[in-house]
N, C-alpha and C positions, 0 to 999 in steps of 0.2 A: 663072659668073654669080653664084653664091651668095656668093663672097668679095667681089665688087664690091658686091653689095646690102648685105652686112654693113658695108662701109666707108661706104656712103651713109647707112645708118641711124645709124652712130656719129657722123657729121658732123651729121646732123639732130638727134640727141639733144644734142650739144654746143650747137647753135644754140638749142635750147629753153632750156637752162640759161643761156646768155649773154643771150638776150632777157629772161628772167625777172629776171636780175640787173640788167640795164639798167633794167627797170621799177621794181624796188625802189630802186635808186639815185636815180632821178628822183623817186619818191614821197617818199623821205626828204629829199632836197634841197628839195622844194617846201614841206615843213613849216616850214622856217626862213626862207622868203622872204616878203616883204610881198605883200599883195593887189595884183594887177596884174602881178606877176612869177611868182607861184606857179602861176597857171593854165596857163601855157605848159609848165611842168615837169610838172604833173599830166597835161596832154594827152599829152606825150611818153611819160610812164609808161604811160598807157592804151594808146597805140599799140604800145609795146614789149610790153606784156602780151598784147595781141591777136595780135601777131606770134608770141609764144611759144605761144599756144594753137593758132594755125594750124599751126605746125611740129609740135606734139604730135599734132594730129589727122592730119597727113600721115604721121608716123611710124607711128601706129596703123594707118592704112589700108594702108601698105606692108607692115607686119608681117602683117596679116590676109590680104592678097593673097598674100604669100609663103608663109604657112602653108597656104592653100587650094591653091596650086599644087603643094605637096609631098604632098598627101593622095592 
């Protein structure tokens, strides 16, 4: 089970980085767009950033639960 959990955590960690990069990409793209177009990109960036935060919290919860189980 430990090996499987480590694999899951690695995937979730990668997801955090991908969601954060997607957010940054959208935010940077929005800067160059005219009003009316930029808002959609800003919203997408905010959604991606929220997704990254949710994944990061999930990783932390799993790690805390995993450490508690081994004490």
